[in-house]
C-alpha positions as CSV (number, residue, x, y, z in Angstrom):
1,M,3.6,1.2,-25.8
2,M,0.0,1.8,-25.7
3,G,-1.8,5.6,-25.8
4,P,-4.8,6.1,-23.5
5,A,-7.8,4.5,-23.6
6,E,-10.4,6.6,-25.6
7,G,-13.5,8.4,-24.1
8,T,-17.0,7.2,-24.1
9,P,-19.4,9.2,-23.0
10,G,-21.7,8.3,-19.9
11,G,-19.2,5.8,-17.7
12,M,-17.1,3.3,-17.8
13,D,-17.5,-0.3,-17.7
14,F,-16.3,-2.7,-15.0
15,D,-16.5,-6.4,-14.6
16,T,-18.1,-6.9,-11.3
17,D,-14.8,-9.6,-10.0
18,V,-12.3,-6.3,-10.9
19,L,-14.5,-3.8,-8.4
20,D,-14.9,-6.6,-5.6
21,R,-11.2,-6.8,-6.0
22,I,-9.7,-3.5,-6.2
23,G,-12.4,-3.3,-3.2
24,R,-9.9,-6.3,-1.2
25,A,-6.7,-4.7,-2.2
26,A,-7.6,-1.7,-0.2
27,A,-8.2,-3.2,2.8
28,A,-5.5,-5.5,2.9
29,A,-3.3,-1.8,2.4
30,Y,-4.3,-0.2,4.9
31,P,-3.2,2.0,6.1
32,S,-0.9,3.0,3.8
33,E,-2.9,4.0,0.3
34,G,-3.1,1.2,-2.1
35,C,-2.8,0.8,-6.2
36,G,-2.7,-1.1,-8.8
37,A,-3.2,-0.9,-12.9
38,L,-6.2,-1.1,-15.0
39,L,-6.6,-3.2,-17.7
40,G,-9.5,-3.9,-21.2
41,P,-9.4,-5.2,-24.5
42,R,-8.3,-2.7,-26.9
43,G,-11.5,-4.3,-29.1
44,E,-14.0,-2.5,-25.9
45,P,-11.4,0.7,-24.3
46,R,-14.4,1.4,-22.0
47,R,-14.1,-1.7,-20.0
48,V,-12.2,-2.8,-17.4
49,T,-11.5,-6.4,-17.6
50,E,-8.5,-6.7,-15.4
51,M,-7.1,-5.0,-11.9
52,I,-3.5,-5.7,-11.3
53,P,-2.1,-4.6,-7.7
54,L,0.9,-2.7,-7.4
55,E,3.6,-2.3,-4.7
56,N,2.9,1.3,-3.4
57,R,6.8,2.7,-4.1
58,E,5.8,5.7,-2.0
59,K,8.1,6.3,1.4
60,G,8.0,8.6,2.9
61,T,4.6,9.2,3.8
62,P,2.7,5.8,2.1
63,Q,-0.6,6.7,4.5
64,V,-1.2,9.8,2.5
65,R,0.8,9.0,-1.1
66,F,1.1,6.0,-3.3
67,E,3.9,6.1,-6.1
68,I,4.2,4.1,-9.1
69,S,8.1,2.6,-10.1
70,P,8.4,3.9,-13.6
71,R,9.5,0.0,-13.8
72,D,6.6,-1.5,-12.9
73,Y,4.9,1.4,-14.9
74,M,6.4,-0.5,-18.0
75,D,5.3,-3.7,-16.7
76,I,2.0,-3.3,-16.5
77,E,2.6,-2.0,-20.4
78,L,4.3,-5.1,-21.6
79,E,1.6,-7.5,-19.5
80,A,-0.8,-5.5,-21.3
81,E,0.8,-6.1,-24.4
82,R,1.4,-9.5,-24.2
83,S,-2.3,-10.1,-22.8
84,G,-3.9,-8.2,-26.1
85,L,-5.3,-5.5,-23.5
86,Q,-4.4,-1.7,-23.1
87,L,-3.8,-0.2,-20.3
88,L,-7.3,2.3,-19.0
89,G,-5.7,4.2,-16.0
90,F,-5.0,3.6,-12.4
91,W,-6.9,3.0,-9.1
92,H,-6.1,3.5,-5.6
93,S,-7.2,4.4,-2.2
94,H,-7.4,7.7,0.5
95,P,-7.8,5.4,4.2
96,D,-10.0,7.0,6.3
97,H,-10.3,9.8,3.6
98,P,-13.4,10.0,1.2
99,A,-13.1,8.6,-2.5
100,M,-12.6,12.4,-4.0
101,P,-10.0,13.4,-5.4
102,S,-7.2,15.6,-3.6
103,P,-5.1,18.3,-5.7
104,T,-2.6,16.0,-5.6
105,D,-4.4,12.9,-7.5
106,L,-5.2,16.2,-10.1
107,S,-1.3,17.9,-10.1
108,F,0.2,13.4,-11.2
109,A,-3.0,12.3,-13.4
110,W,-2.5,12.1,-16.8
111,E,-4.7,12.8,-19.8
112,G,-7.4,10.4,-21.1
113,L,-6.1,7.0,-17.8
114,L,-9.1,6.8,-16.0
115,T,-8.3,7.6,-12.2
116,V,-9.7,5.2,-9.4
117,I,-10.1,6.2,-6.0
118,V,-11.6,3.9,-3.3
119,S,-12.1,4.8,0.6
120,V,-11.5,2.4,2.4
121,R,-12.5,3.4,6.5
122,E,-11.2,1.4,9.4
123,G,-10.0,-1.0,7.2
124,G,-12.9,-1.6,5.0
125,P,-13.6,-0.8,2.0
126,S,-16.9,2.4,2.0
127,D,-17.0,3.8,-1.5
128,I,-15.6,4.4,-5.2
129,G,-15.6,6.8,-7.7
130,A,-13.6,7.6,-11.4
131,W,-12.5,10.3,-12.4
132,E,-10.9,12.0,-16.3
133,L,-8.3,14.1,-17.2
134,P,-9.9,15.4,-20.2
135,A,-7.2,17.1,-21.2
136,S,-3.9,19.0,-19.6
137,G,-4.7,21.8,-17.4
138,A,-8.3,20.4,-17.4
139,P,-10.4,20.0,-13.9
140,F,-10.8,16.3,-13.6
141,G,-14.6,15.1,-14.7
142,P,-16.1,12.6,-13.3
143,V,-16.7,9.3,-14.4
144,E,-19.6,6.7,-13.6
145,I,-18.7,3.1,-12.4
146,R,-21.1,0.5,-14.0
147,R,-21.0,-3.1,-13.5
148,A,-20.9,-4.4,-16.9
149,E,-23.0,-7.6,-15.7
150,T,-25.7,-5.5,-15.5
151,A,-24.4,-2.1,-16.6
152,D,-26.0,-0.5,-13.7
153,L,-24.7,3.5,-12.2
154,V,-22.6,2.5,-9.3
155,S,-21.2,6.0,-8.8
156,S,-21.3,6.0,-5.1
157,L,-20.7,2.4,-4.9
158,A,-20.3,0.4,-1.4
159,I,-17.8,-2.1,-1.4
160,G,-18.3,-4.6,2.1
161,A,-15.4,-5.0,3.8
162,N,-16.2,-9.3,2.2
163,G,-15.8,-8.2,-1.2
164,G,-19.7,-8.2,-2.3
165,G,-20.8,-5.1,-4.1
166,A,-23.2,-2.7,-3.5
């Protein structure tokens, strides 16, 4: 099993198509929370090049919670290894709520893995944010999201409902 991604100050590069796919998957899950895994090359641990949507396994309150099964987690780790990639983190959506981490998000965050949150308002993705937990018991630290093609800062990215960025 792969370890968490090593941090690089200043943010995280995302391929533009990955940001667009996250927005579309989050909108498709509405009004429930959507979720997925974020992968990137082992040699470039701070660039997200792949997004794999996952089924929200939460049965009780999927509109305000998400759950990734242990089996799905293991499958993602195996897929990353087969592809020469590493797991960098997970994304999930907040239907009709801000793209800000909740106390629940903090309690379930894994040290060293990115937590990306997409706000979906009335069925359309609106903004996105990223955070990391630097150490167990520490508060979330914000991570700047940059489009990899231009490395432009998009920490408050507006992801249009058509999947277009900014």
